[in-house]
C-alpha positions in Angstrom: -56.2 -19.7 33.8 -56.4 -16.4 35.7 -57.9 -14.6 32.7 -60.6 -17.5 32.3 -61.4 -17.1 36.0 -62.0 -13.4 35.7 -64.1 -14.0 32.6 -66.2 -16.7 34.3 -66.6 -14.4 37.3 -68.0 -11.6 35.0 -70.4 -14.0 33.4 -71.7 -15.5 36.5 -72.2 -11.8 37.8 -74.1 -11.1 34.7 -76.9 -13.6 35.2 -79.9 -11.2 35.7 -81.6 -12.8 38.6 -84.4 -10.2 39.1 -85.0 -9.9 35.5 -85.5 -13.7 35.3 -87.7 -13.9 38.2 -89.8 -11.0 37.0 -90.1 -12.3 33.4 -90.9 -16.0 34.1 -92.8 -15.9 37.3 -94.6 -12.5 36.8 -94.3 -11.8 33.0 -93.1 -8.3 33.7 -89.7 -6.5 33.2 -88.8 -5.4 36.7 -86.8 -2.5 35.0 -90.1 -1.0 34.0 -91.5 -0.8 37.6 -90.7 0.9 40.9 -87.2 2.3 40.9 -86.4 0.5 37.6 -83.6 -1.3 39.4 -83.2 -5.1 38.8 -82.1 -5.9 42.3 -83.6 -7.4 45.5 -84.8 -4.1 47.0 -86.9 -3.2 44.0 -88.1 -6.7 43.8 -89.5 -6.6 47.3 -91.3 -3.3 46.5 -92.7 -4.5 43.3 -93.1 -8.3 43.4 -93.2 -9.2 47.2 -91.2 -10.8 49.8 -91.0 -14.3 48.2 -89.6 -13.0 45.0 -87.2 -10.7 46.8 -85.8 -13.6 48.9 -85.2 -15.6 45.7 -83.3 -12.7 44.0 -81.3 -11.8 47.2 -80.2 -15.3 47.8 -79.3 -15.9 44.0 -77.4 -12.6 44.0 -75.5 -13.5 47.1 -74.8 -16.8 45.6 -73.3 -15.3 42.4 -70.9 -13.3 44.5 -70.0 -16.3 46.6 -69.4 -18.6 43.7 -67.3 -16.1 41.7 -65.1 -15.4 44.9 -64.7 -19.2 45.4 -63.4 -19.8 41.7 -59.8 -19.3 42.6 -60.1 -22.0 45.4 -62.1 -24.3 43.3 -59.7 -24.2 40.4 -56.5 -24.1 42.4 -55.5 -20.6 41.2 -53.6 -18.0 43.0 -55.9 -15.3 41.7 -57.0 -12.9 44.5 -60.5 -13.9 45.6 -61.6 -10.5 46.5 -60.6 -9.1 43.0 -62.3 -12.1 41.3 -65.4 -11.5 43.2 -65.5 -7.7 42.4 -65.3 -8.6 38.7 -68.7 -10.6 39.4 -70.1 -7.4 41.1 -69.2 -5.5 38.0 -71.0 -8.2 35.9 -74.0 -7.8 38.1 -74.2 -4.1 37.7 -73.4 -4.2 33.8 -74.6 -7.5 32.7 -73.9 -8.7 29.2 -77.0 -10.8 29.4 -79.3 -7.9 30.2 -78.1 -5.0 27.9 -75.7 -4.0 30.6 -78.7 -2.6 32.8 -78.1 -4.3 36.2 -78.4 -3.9 40.0 -76.4 -1.9 42.4 -73.9 -4.3 43.8 -74.9 -4.8 47.5 -76.2 -8.4 47.5 -73.5 -9.6 45.2 -70.8 -7.9 47.3 -72.1 -9.7 50.3 -71.6 -13.0 48.7 -68.0 -12.0 47.6 -67.1 -10.9 51.2 -68.6 -14.1 52.8 -66.2 -16.2 50.9 -63.1 -13.8 50.7 -63.2 -12.2 54.1 -65.8 -12.8 56.8 -64.6 -9.8 58.9 -65.1 -7.4 56.0 -68.5 -8.9 55.5 -69.5 -8.4 59.0 -68.3 -4.9 59.3 -69.8 -3.8 56.0 -73.2 -5.4 56.6 -73.6 -4.5 60.3 -73.0 -1.0 59.0 -75.5 -1.5 56.2 -78.2 -2.5 58.6 -77.4 0.0 61.2 -77.5 3.0 58.8 -80.8 1.9 57.3 -82.2 1.5 60.8 -81.0 5.0 61.7 -81.9 6.8 58.5 -84.6 4.6 57.1 -82.9 5.2 53.6 -81.7 2.0 51.8 -79.3 4.0 49.6 -77.4 5.3 52.7 -76.9 1.8 53.9 -75.6 0.8 50.5 -73.1 3.7 50.4 -72.1 2.8 54.0 -71.0 -0.6 52.7 -68.3 0.9 50.5 -67.3 3.6 53.3 -66.9 1.0 55.9 -64.7 -1.2 53.6 -62.5 1.7 52.8 -62.0 2.5 56.6 -61.4 -1.1 57.3 -58.6 -1.2 54.7 -57.0 2.0 55.9 -56.8 1.0 59.5 -56.4 -2.8 59.7 -52.9 -4.0 59.3 -52.1 -6.3 56.5 -54.7 -5.1 54.0 -53.6 -3.5 50.8 -57.0 -2.7 49.1 -57.2 1.0 50.0 -57.2 2.0 46.2 -59.7 -0.8 45.4 -62.2 0.3 48.0 -61.8 3.9 47.2 -62.7 3.0 43.7 -65.5 0.9 44.9 -67.0 3.7 47.0 -67.0 6.0 44.1 -68.5 3.2 42.1 -71.4 2.9 44.6 -71.9 6.7 44.6 -72.2 6.5 40.7 -74.6 3.6 40.8 -76.8 5.4 43.5 -76.7 8.8 41.8 -80.4 8.6 41.1 -81.2 8.0 44.7 -78.8 10.9 45.7 -80.6 13.3 43.3 -84.0 12.1 44.6 -82.8 12.7 48.1 -81.8 16.2 47.2 -85.1 16.9 45.6 -86.9 15.3 48.5 -88.4 12.5 46.3 -86.4 9.4 47.7 -88.8 7.3 49.6 -87.8 5.8 53.0 -88.0 2.0 53.4 -91.1 2.3 55.4 -92.7 4.9 53.1 -96.4 3.9 52.4 -96.1 5.3 48.9 -93.9 2.2 48.0 -97.1 0.1 48.1 -98.2 1.9 44.9 -95.3 0.2 43.1 -96.6 -3.2 44.0 -97.8 -5.3 41.0 -101.3 -6.3 41.8 -101.8 -10.2 42.2 -104.6 -10.1 39.5 -101.9 -8.8 37.0 -99.9 -12.0 37.3 -100.4 -15.4 35.9 -98.0 -17.0 38.5 -96.9 -16.1 42.0 -93.2 -16.4 42.9 
């Protein structure tokens, strides 16, 4: 049963939400536009707010559903670990050639179900860092860093190794952003150049 739960979590995480929204509502592959990342942030930049909200809520929902599987199926599997398998599926989806997103929205769903305090600490940090720096990738990396700090200093938590690996995983996923930042090419969240990535309405048959 535990093995099936982990497999189900991976498959749930592998549902390529941004890819589906781009394909069926806009007739494009989101991975060919903007930052080429099939996540909520690139969806916002390329397809607009309405499409981004759909992708964001669906990706959060994937993580929440996966983390809830042990409870729903009355298993003693660790909800956090099951949820993180869904995050891996989101980042390396079997249904989309293993080209996925960068973990942040799906991780939010996992933490909402598995540990609300970790969710609050991680995503308050996420918002605060983006507000201070205007760089989304900094906020994303702060999620992993804050979870690691939480696991190190809050008694009763034994996920230090997991969150150390998770932080390294986030650094790997955001390696292109880090390189762009070093090369002074990474756009800030309020950068006017991002408007150039937007798919013009006339190029779409449907609107999300």
